[in-house]
C-alpha positions in Angstrom: 93.9 73.7 78.9 95.3 76.8 77.5 94.9 80.0 79.6 93.2 81.7 76.6 90.4 79.0 76.7 89.6 79.5 80.4 86.2 80.7 81.6 86.8 82.3 84.9 84.3 83.0 87.7 85.3 85.6 90.4 83.0 84.8 93.3 82.9 87.4 96.1 80.5 88.8 98.6 80.0 92.3 97.3 81.2 94.7 94.7 80.8 97.7 97.0 83.7 99.9 98.1 86.8 98.2 99.6 90.1 96.6 99.2 88.8 93.1 98.3 86.5 94.6 95.7 89.4 96.6 94.3 91.5 93.4 93.9 88.6 91.7 92.0 88.5 94.7 89.7 92.3 94.5 89.2 92.0 90.7 88.4 89.3 91.4 85.9 91.6 93.9 84.1 94.6 91.6 84.2 92.8 88.4 83.0 90.2 89.8 80.5 92.7 89.9 77.6 94.2 86.6 78.6 91.2 84.2 79.0 88.1 83.3 77.0 85.7 85.1 79.4 85.3 86.4 82.9 82.2 86.3 85.0 81.6 87.9 88.4 79.0 87.0 91.0 78.2 89.0 94.2 75.3 90.7 95.9 76.1 93.8 94.0 77.4 97.3 94.7 78.7 100.5 93.0 81.6 98.7 91.3 79.3 96.6 89.2 79.2 99.5 86.8 83.0 99.2 86.4 82.7 95.5 85.7 80.0 96.2 83.1 82.2 98.9 81.5 84.9 96.2 81.0 82.3 94.1 79.1 82.2 91.6 81.9 78.9 89.9 83.0 77.9 90.2 86.6 75.4 87.9 88.2 73.6 89.1 91.4 73.4 86.5 94.2 72.1 86.7 97.8 74.5 88.2 100.4 76.5 85.2 101.4 77.0 86.6 104.9 73.4 85.5 105.4 73.5 81.8 106.4 69.8 80.9 106.7 68.8 77.6 105.0 66.8 79.5 102.5 69.7 81.8 101.5 72.1 78.8 101.3 69.9 76.8 99.0 69.1 79.8 96.8 72.8 80.7 96.5 73.8 77.1 95.7 71.1 77.0 93.0 72.1 80.3 91.4 75.9 79.6 91.4 75.4 76.1 90.1 73.4 77.5 87.2 76.1 80.1 86.5 78.8 77.4 86.4 76.8 75.3 84.0 75.5 78.1 81.8 78.9 79.8 81.4 80.9 76.6 81.3 83.2 77.8 84.1 86.6 76.2 84.2 88.2 78.3 86.9 86.6 79.6 90.1 88.4 82.2 92.1 86.8 83.1 95.5 87.4 86.1 97.6 85.4 85.3 100.7 85.3 82.1 102.8 81.6 81.6 102.4 82.2 81.8 98.6 84.9 79.1 99.0 82.4 77.1 101.1 79.8 77.2 98.3 82.5 76.4 95.7 83.7 73.4 97.7 80.1 72.0 97.8 79.5 72.6 94.1 82.6 71.5 92.2 82.7 68.0 93.5 84.8 66.0 91.0 84.3 68.5 88.2 87.5 69.5 86.4 87.4 73.1 87.7 90.5 74.9 89.0 89.7 76.4 92.4 91.6 79.4 93.8 90.9 81.5 96.9 92.5 84.8 97.9 92.3 85.6 101.6 92.2 89.3 102.3 91.9 89.4 106.1 92.9 87.5 109.3 90.4 85.7 111.4 90.2 83.3 114.4 86.6 82.1 114.2 84.7 79.3 112.3 87.7 77.0 112.2 86.0 73.9 111.0 84.0 75.8 108.3 87.1 77.6 107.1 89.2 74.4 106.8 86.5 72.6 104.9 86.0 75.6 102.6 89.7 76.1 101.8 91.2 72.5 101.8 90.7 71.9 98.1 91.6 75.4 97.0 94.9 76.8 95.7 95.4 79.3 98.5 96.7 82.8 98.0 97.2 85.3 100.9 97.4 89.0 100.3 100.2 89.3 102.8 102.5 87.3 105.1 100.4 87.9 108.2 97.3 86.5 106.4 99.4 83.4 105.3 100.5 83.0 108.9 96.9 83.2 110.1 95.8 80.5 107.7 98.7 78.2 108.7 98.5 78.7 112.5 94.8 79.1 113.2 93.4 76.9 110.4 96.3 74.4 109.9 96.3 75.2 106.1 99.5 74.9 104.1 101.0 75.6 100.7 99.8 79.2 100.9 101.3 81.6 98.3 101.7 85.3 99.1 100.7 87.9 96.5 100.8 91.4 97.8 98.1 93.8 97.0 99.1 96.6 94.6 98.0 99.7 92.9 98.7 101.2 89.6 101.1 104.2 89.5 99.4 107.5 89.6 98.7 108.8 86.0 98.6 112.5 86.8 95.1 113.0 85.3 93.3 114.1 88.5 92.2 117.6 89.1 93.0 119.7 92.1 90.2 119.8 94.7 89.3 123.5 95.3 88.5 123.0 99.0 91.9 121.5 99.6 93.8 124.0 97.5 92.3 126.9 99.4 93.4 125.4 102.7 96.9 124.8 101.3 97.0 128.4 100.1 96.4 129.5 103.7 99.4 127.4 104.9 97.4 124.6 106.4 98.8 121.1 106.9 96.4 118.6 105.6 96.3 115.2 107.3 94.1 112.5 105.6 92.5 109.3 106.6 91.1 107.1 103.8 88.7 104.2 104.3 85.3 102.9 104.8 83.6 104.7 107.7 83.2 101.5 109.8 84.5 100.0 113.0 87.5 98.4 111.3 89.1 101.6 110.2 89.2 103.2 113.8 88.2 106.6 112.6 86.9 107.5 116.1 90.5 107.4 117.4 91.7 109.6 114.6 89.0 112.2 115.4 89.7 111.9 119.1 93.3 112.9 118.5 92.5 116.2 116.9 92.0 118.5 120.0 95.6 117.6 121.2 97.0 118.3 117.7 95.2 121.6 117.4 96.6 122.9 120.7 100.1 122.6 119.3 99.5 123.0 115.6 96.4 125.1 115.0 97.1 125.1 111.2 96.5 121.3 110.9 93.3 120.2 109.3 91.9 116.6 109.2 90.5 115.3 105.9 88.4 112.1 106.0 87.8 110.4 102.7 85.2 107.7 102.5 81.7 106.7 103.3 80.0 103.9 105.3 77.7 102.9 108.1 79.4 104.9 110.8 79.2 108.2 109.0 76.5 109.8 111.2 78.2 108.7 114.4 81.5 110.1 113.3 79.9 113.4 112.2 78.3 113.7 115.7 81.7 113.0 117.2 83.3 115.7 115.0 80.7 118.2 116.1 81.4 117.5 119.8 85.1 118.0 119.5 85.6 120.6 116.7 83.9 121.8 113.6 83.5 121.3 109.8 86.3 123.8 109.1 88.9 121.8 111.0 87.7 118.2 110.3 86.4 117.9 106.8 84.5 114.9 105.5 85.1 114.7 101.7 82.9 111.6 101.3 83.5 108.8 98.8 86.0 109.5 96.1 87.0 107.3 93.1 90.3 109.2 92.7 92.1 108.2 95.9 95.7 108.7 94.6 94.7 112.1 93.3 93.3 113.1 96.7 96.2 111.8 98.6 98.8 113.7 96.5 97.1 116.9 97.6 97.5 116.0 101.3 100.7 116.4 103.4 100.5 112.9 104.9 98.1 110.2 105.9 96.9 108.3 109.0 95.7 104.7 108.8 94.0 104.1 112.2 92.7 100.6 111.5 92.0 98.1 114.2 92.7 95.2 111.9 93.8 94.7 108.2 94.8 92.0 105.8 97.1 94.0 103.6 95.6 97.5 103.3 95.6 99.5 100.1 95.7 102.9 101.6 99.4 103.0 102.5 100.3 101.5 99.1 98.2 104.2 97.4 99.9 106.8 99.6 103.4 105.4 98.8 102.6 105.4 95.1 102.3 109.2 95.2 105.2 109.7 97.6 103.3 110.4 100.9 104.2 109.3 104.4 101.8 107.2 106.4 101.3 106.9 110.2 99.7 103.5 110.6 98.5 101.2 113.4 100.8 98.2 113.9 98.2 95.6 112.9 98.4 92.5 110.7 99.5 93.4 107.2 100.1 97.1 107.8 103.5 96.1 109.3 104.5 94.5 106.0 104.2 97.8 104.3 105.3 100.4 106.8 108.7 100.2 108.4 108.7 102.3 111.6 110.8 105.5 111.2 112.0 104.4 107.8 109.1 105.0 105.3 106.5 106.0 107.9 105.5 105.4 111.5 103.8 102.5 113.3 101.7 103.2 116.4 99.5 101.1 118.7 95.8 100.7 117.6 93.1 102.5 119.6 95.5 105.1 120.7 94.6 108.7 119.9 97.5 110.1 121.9 100.0 108.2 119.7 98.2 109.5 116.6 98.4 113.1 117.9 102.1 112.7 118.8 103.1 111.6 115.3 100.9 114.1 113.5 102.5 116.9 115.5 106.0 115.5 114.8 105.5 115.4 111.0 103.6 118.7 110.9 106.5 120.4 112.7 109.3 118.7 110.8 108.8 118.9 107.0 112.4 117.7 106.4 111.7 114.5 108.3 108.5 114.1 106.3 110.4 114.5 103.0 113.0 111.9 104.1 110.2 109.4 104.8 108.5 110.2 101.5 111.5 109.2 99.5 111.6 105.8 101.2 107.9 105.4 100.7 108.3 105.8 97.0 111.1 103.3 96.9 109.0 100.8 98.9 106.1 101.1 96.4 108.3 100.6 93.4 110.1 97.6 94.8 107.3 95.7 96.5 103.8 96.9 95.5 103.7 97.7 91.8 100.7 96.6 89.7 103.0 94.9 87.2 104.3 92.6 90.0 100.8 91.7 91.1 99.8 90.9 87.5 102.8 88.7 86.9 102.3 86.8 90.2 98.6 86.0 89.6 99.2 84.9 86.0 102.0 82.6 87.2 99.8 81.2 89.9 97.1 80.3 87.4 99.6 78.7 85.1 101.4 76.8 87.8 98.4 75.6 89.9 95.4 75.5 87.8 96.6 73.1 85.1 96.4 76.1 82.8 99.2 76.9 80.4 100.1 80.0 78.6 100.3 80.6 74.9 103.3 78.7 73.7 
């Protein structure tokens, strides 16, 4: 089958905010001009609008994290109907329950089955092996690949690193940040969903120690999520809204990051996080926790710093070091730009995914 004849279903849990959802959007953009049609199914979210704007159909399904018999049977019925109605020839899943449903549904159908794993896990070993055994497996990073091989005994896993497009210089300056810069403030950002995974509480906890040494440092938190109120209460206990600023959700992350001095990634776990790649794409240094895929991006004391997770003292130490040493920050920034261009460009991601489809899915290009 020619690639241009393929009908592709991207099957994921949600199209809310997050790295997985961003990869699905990227794949929609990459493959839309190359295949016959693309369909997406998920339980919905703000990014459905972006899918629709591309002229791509989105089907809403139940939240596949819910595993009651009623939800399982309803989901199977809906996805089966999508496959038949849209004459799907390629299914690409981005969640292990999506892979589980796909394994049940495709049977002996001539459907190419891909799965991209975005995080590391240690649970549900039997379910995961069953779900992934028939799929062409892609990991977003080497640590995710290692996780699939060592925990789940799965092999022939390809690595395709996450990526972001280069910044297009179209964003506008944010008045709130520009006023602070004009006063000589050092702006330290933390970008991500306000959830347990991102370790924002440890970032906030580091601020009092930073302020004692560098009173001109301001913390900027970009994102939204279920822990917002808890984090706001924590902020109010340790400081105030002038020192620790919650910008909320932004759809122009590279534009925001370019207006910061450097970034902290305080995550407790990651597959291959986008935030340091986004920061590197605009030449900004990152202080990141040494977890999973983060260590594939940040090289300690070369293009950023690696610190232990759940360690507010380590965050404070590195923030103070960079705030007091702009020359060191500039040196790390140059290496960060080089890392992005070499390893995490959008063009490389697109080439690798198209090659994977052609090589694994019995799909050929235009000859």
